[in-house]
N, C-alpha and C positions, 0 to 999 in steps of 0.2 A: 449132779444133774446128769451128767455123762453115764455114771455108773447105773442110775435108774433106767436110762434109754436102752442100755444094753440088756437089762433084765425085763424090759417091757413085754408083756404078755399080749399076744395078738389074738384076735377072735379065732375060734377053733375051725379047722378046715371042715370038720363035719359039723354042720349047723345043728344037729341033733344030740350033739355031744353035752350033756347036762354039766358034767364035772368040768369040762373045757370052758363052759360059760361061766361057772362059778368062779374059776380062777381068773378069768378075765374080768370080770366086774370086781372082784377083790383088788385086783390091780388097778383098776380105773379109781377106786376109792383112795388109794395112795396118792393119786395125782389128780385132782379135780380139773386141771386145765384142758384136758381132752373133752371132757364132759361138757365144759362150759362152752368151748369151741364149737362142738356139735350143735348145741342149742343155739348159738349165735347163727350158724349157717342155716338152722332150720326156721329161725324166727320169722314170722311174717304178720305183722300188726293187722293186716287186711283180712286173715283168715277167720278170726272169730265172728266178724261181721258177715262174711260170706256164709259161714255156717248158719248163723242166726237168720239170715235173710232166705235160706233154703228150709227153714223150719226144723232145723236139726235139734233133737233132743238128747239122742244117745250117741256115744262115740266108743269105738274100739281103737285103743293105741296098741298095735300089734308089734312085739318086739321092743316094747317102750324102754326097757332097761333101766337106767338111772336117770333118764331125761326127765326135766321139769315139765315137759309138755303137758302130761296128763293133769297133773295138779293146777297148772296154769288154764287148761280149758275147764276143769272143774269150776274154778274161780269165775269164768265166764258164763256160768249158769248151766252147763252141760253135764249130763251124767255119764261119767267116763269109766270105761274099764281099761286098766293098764294090764297087758298080757305080756309075760316073758317067760322063757323056757327055763330060766335060772331061779331056783327057790331062794337063793340069797338076796335077789332084788326084792322081793316081796317082804322078806323078813327084815332086812336093813330098813326099808321104807317105813314099814310099821313102827320099828323100835326108834327110829330118828323122830317120827312123829309123836312119840309118846314122851319125848324129853321137852321139859318146860320151856326151854329156850328156843324151841323151833318157831320161826317166824309165822308159820301158818297157824299155830295154836293162838297167836294174837290177835287173829281175824274174828270179829263179832260173830256169833253163830257156829264157831268151830266146833264140831263134836267127832268123836271116833267111837263107834259102838263095838260091843263084843264081837261082832260079826266081821270086824275090821273096816267097815264101810266108812269112808271120811265123808262129812256132810259139812257144807258152808251155808247155813240158813241165816245168812245175813239180809237186811232189808234194804240196803243201799249200797253206794259205790264203795268198794274195798280200796284201802290205802295202797297205792302201787308200791310203796316202801316195803310192803309186807309181801308182796306177789313176786313169783318168779318172773324173771326179766323176759323170757320167751314170749312172743306176741304181744307185748305191752304196746300201748299206743298213747300218745299224747292228746287224743281226740276224746277218750273217755276211759274212765277207770273200770275195771272188772266189776260187775254188778253181784257177783256171788249167787248164791241160790243152787249150785250144782252139787254134785257127789262124786266120789272117787273110790274105786275098788281095785285092789291089786289081786291078780289071778296068776297062778303059775301053771304053764302048760305049753305044749308044742302047737304052734299055729298051723302046722301041716295036718294035724287032727281035725276033722269035721266037727267031732264031739266037744271040742274045747270051745268054750264062748261061741255058740252056734248063732247067736243073735235072733232075729235081725237087728242090725244097728242102722241108725241113719247115716251115718259116717264111719269109714274104716280109714285109719292113717297108719301108714307103715314107712318108716324112714331108714334108709341104708341097711335094711335087713334081707329083703329078697334078693338083692344083689349079691349077697354072700351064698346063696344057694347055688348049687351045680347048675350049669345051664340047661341040663336035661330036665331038672325038677323046678326051674323058675316058674313057668307058666302054669304047671298044675298047682304050685302053691298059690299063685297069684288067683287062679280060679276059685281056689278054697276060700281065700280072703273075701274076693267079690262075691262068693256065695253068702256071705254072712250079712250082706247089704239088704236093707229095705229098699222098697220104691215108694217114693224118690229115694236116691241114694247118692252119696258123695264119696268117691275114692281119692285119697290123697297119698301120693307116692314120691319119696326123694330118692334119687340115685346120685351117689357121691363118686367123683373121680379124684382120688388123691394123686397129688403130683402133676395134675393136668392144669393148665390154664384156660382163661375164658374163651380163647380162640379155638380150643379143642371142640370139634363137632361131632357129636354122637347121638342119635336119638334114643330116648329112654326106652329101655328094653320092653317096656309094657304097652308102648304107644300103639302099635299095631293092633295087638290082641284086644285092647280095650275099645278101639275103633270099629273092629270087626264084631264086638259084641255089644254095639249100641250105645257106647259112651261118647257125650260131647266132651271136647276138649275145653278146659278153662281158659278163657280170655279175659285179661284185666280190662280190656277196653270195650268189652260187649257183656256188661252186666246183666242185661236182659235174657241174653242166652244162657249165661250161668245160672240165674235164678229159676228159669224155666225147664231146663233139661231135667227129664226124669231121672237120668244117670249122668253124673258129671265126674271127669276125670281130671284132677289137679296134679299134674306131673312136674316135678322139679329136678333139675340137673344142677349140681354145685360142684365146685371145683377147688383145688388147693390141697 
């Protein structure tokens, strides 16, 4: 394990470096613990219900990588596009879904067309044991009925997955951009939103503890551009806001 840690590949400093991202995700496949830990940090059983209440149908998961969030949301009935700059991600995801032993293939109504779009056309609750753990809730099983498409491209380019989408989710991606480019890239992501629209962003602070105080980098910009902040205690505000920003800070 120590030898692996010494050879561990970090995200490329140039976020537009496709080859660097391919190497990063190849390294991540060798050790699934990091990916699993990232999904545990992002897991929020209340998120699917919030998106459903807000009438969300389409979701863009920008910089999704190998996270299981995109298929998990598709199993909750949303039509999800998983966007990543690394072509290795889409290739691996499709190939793994073609394997007969993949858990998602055992879900009633599963299909993957020649266009690569995965559909979950089940008519009832899905067995949680077949679902990714992220966002699972004891209150209700995912209903199925959604779809999943993998797209390769740079989220900085407006022409890539232009939308509009009812919700855009990015986790630990924009924080990797140079500070000078963060807000312009944020603006391009927000530009893919429909109205009403929901923007979900997670900023992670490795090595920091819960006492570390630092606002989310996008907080002021989103407020200035008319977004209401998500508040778990004020569901009526969350549900009624034309534009809602759900910002998460995680640590460790």
